[in-house]
N, C-alpha and C positions, 0 to 999 in steps of 0.2 A: 262946102258940104261934101261928104264922101259919096261917091257913086257906087262903091262896092262894099260889101259886108264880109265879115269873117265867115269863112266857109265857101264863098263864091269861087268858081273855077274860072280862070282867066288865062290868056296868053299875052305875049308882049309884041307890039307892033315893030319895035326896033330890032327884033330878032326873027322877024318873019313868021311869028306865031308857031315856032318850032316845038315848044314845050308847053304842056298844060301845067298850071300851078294852082295851088289852093291859097287863098288869102288867109293868113293866120294872125295878122295884126294890122291896125290902121294907125298911121302916125300923122296927126294933124299939126301939132306944134304951132298953131296960130297961122299956118300958111294958107294962102288963097286956094291952093290945090293940095290935097293930102297925098301922102305917099304910103306905100304898103309894104309889108313883109310877106314874101311869097315862099312857099315850099313846093318843090316838085311833086306832082301827083304820082309819077312813076320813078323818077330819078331822085337821087339824094343830093339835091341842090337847093340852096337858100339864097334869095336875092332880095334887094329892095327895088321898088319901081314906082314911078310917078303915075298919078291918076290918068293923065292923057296918053300914057303909053300902053294902056291895057285894053283888052277886048274881052268881054264876058263870053263864056262858053256854056253850052247846055250841060248841066251837071250829070244828068242821066247818061248821055252819050259818052261823056268823058270817063265816067266810072266804068261803063261797059268796056270801053277801049282798054282801060287799066287792067281789068280782070282778064281780058283776053291776052294782053301782053304778058302778064305775070304767069298765066297758065302756060304760055309758050316757053317762058323762061324755065319753068320747072321741068317741062317735058324735055327740053334741051339738056338740062343738068342730069336728069335721070339717064338719058342716053349716053352722056359723056363720062359719068362716074363709073369706073370699073371696079371699085372696091365694094360694091354691093351686089346682091343677086338681081336677077332680071325682074323689072317691074311687071305687075299684073294690073291691067286696067288703069295704068297711070300711077299706081301706088307700089312702093317697094315691098317685096316679100320680107318676112321676118328674118332677122339675122340668124346665122347658124347657131345651134345650141352651144352654150358655154362660151359665148363671146360677149364682150361688153364694149359698146361704142364709147368713144371719148365724151366726157361730160362738157357741156358748153354753157358759158355765162355770156349773155349779150346785154350791153348797155346801149341804149338807142335814144337819140334826141327826138325821134318821131314815134309816138306810141302806136299809131296805126301800122307803120312799117314793122315795128317790133312784133305786133300780133301776127302779121303775115309770116315773119321769120320763125316765130315759135310754132306756128301751125305747121310750117314746112319741116321743122325738126321732129315734131310729133309723128308726122307721116313717115319719117325715116327711122323711127324707133330710137331716137337719140334723146337722152336725158338732158334737158336744157332749162335754164333759169333766165329770166329777163327782168330788167329794170328800165323803165322809161325815165330818162334823166336828160335834161338839157345839156348840150355839149359843154358848156362852161361849168356845169356841176359834176360832170363825170370824174375829173381828177380828184375830187374831194370824197367820192364814195367808192371808187373802184377797189381800193385796198381792203376796205371793210367787207365788201361783197366777195372778194376773193377768199378772204379768211372764213367767211360764212359757208360758201358753197364749194370751195376747193375744186374748181373746174380744171380740166385738162387744156381747155381752149377758152380764151376770152376775146370777145368782139366788142370794140368800142367804135360806134358809128353814129350816124345821124344825117346832118346836112352840112354842106360846105360850099364854097365857091371862091374863085380868084377874080380880082378886079380886072376889068377890061384893059388890055394893053399894059398890065402891070408886070414888074419884075418877078418872075416865077421863083427866084432864089431868095426873095425877101419875105420873111414870115408875115410881115405886116400887109402883104398883098392878099392874104387869105382871111376869110370870115371866121372860120372855126379851127383851123389847123393847129393853132397853138394849144388848144385844149386836148386835141387828140395826142399831140406830142407829150403833154404833161401826163395824160392818162397812161401812156405807154411807159413813161419813166416811173410812175408809181407802181404799175404792175410789175415792171422788171426789178424794182427794188424789193418787191415781195418775193419774186422767184427769178433769180438771175439767169438760170439755165434755160435757153430757148428750146431745149429738147424735153424739158419738164413742163413748161407752160408756153403754149403757142399763142401769140398775140396777133390779132388782126386789128388795124385801126385805119380810119379815114372814111371819106365820103366823096361826093363829086368834086373833082378838080383839086383834091387835097395836096398838100406839100409832101409828096412821096419821100423825097430824100431826107427831109427833116424827121418824118415819122420813123423811117427805117433806122436812122442814126440814133434815135432814142431807144431802140431795142426791139422793134417789131419783127415778127417773122414774115408777115405779109402786110401790104399797105396799098392804098390808092393815093394819087393816080399818076403813074409815071408819065402818061401822055396828057395830063391835065384835062381829061375828058369826063363826061358824065358817066356815072355808074348806076346800074339798076338797083331798085330797092332790095332785091333778093341777093345781090352779088356777095355781100359780106357773109350771109348765111350759107351760101353755096361753097365758099372757101372753108368756113368752119366745118361744114358737113363733110367735105372731102377729107380733111385731116382726121375728123372723128371716126370715119369709116375705113380708114386705111390702117392695115396691120402695123403694130408698133415696131416690127422688124423691117419695115419698108420705109422709104422716104417719099414724101410728096415734094416734087420739084416745082419751081415757079411756073414752068410751062404747064404742068398738070393742073395746078391751082387755077391758072388763068383760063385753061381750056374748058372748065365747067361753068364759067361765068358768061354773062351776056356781053360785058364790056371788053373781055379779052385782055391781052397783054398790055395794051395801052391804058387799061383801067386798073388792073391788079397785077402786082409782081411781088417778089420777095426772095427768100432764101430756101435752100433745101431744108425740109422740116420732117422730123419723124412722125409717122402716123400715131394715132392714139387708141386704136382698137386693140383690146386685149383678148387673146384666145385662151 
């Protein structure tokens, strides 16, 4: 019998309770002890765990901690992004007249994280469109969405993880990296020029080298670390609000994220804001 239900907040004993997860699926399969599919509450990580490895947490406290953490992440990004005007009471001022921020399309395996990212774009006065799609569905829908919305920047993200003590250069070591790679390949077949379509792809511990080789401008995670729920949006925002005559370097993109250069890296990429 399952001790946990979908929606419960838990931590893992085997990792010292370092990350809060939400239970998103219960896998019984006739076993004496069920296992669970878990998604990070703050981080873009997805894992499986056995019943006896979990400890239930207080949901209210966990969500309060999440909102505080995401609020700090946004404030840090506002302070770090130079391509916008100075924030007022935590919100950016309107862009200068006759400017157009780059349009963003985001595909996200986590609908709750997607809503947080879209809200962040709205606060930054960026035109953005989102589709909640499981990581394995994204390669099948990304080209049609690119044709429909014609964005300047596309973000393909969700959740990922690498198996413990696995070969980081083996694609089979990753939970969802193959789908991010496939999505990048589909997007790049739609628009081959990285200066015309900026692509970010990946999540926690994703196969950075594989995603970049597929044609991404930016990807996670060179250090195979956890990335914050807002990190992909912060990179997209940085490119969107940078003048098209200027370049966003990997250092600049990493500097606006919570995870930093071990979490996000890429190539020099032209900004997408038109004056």
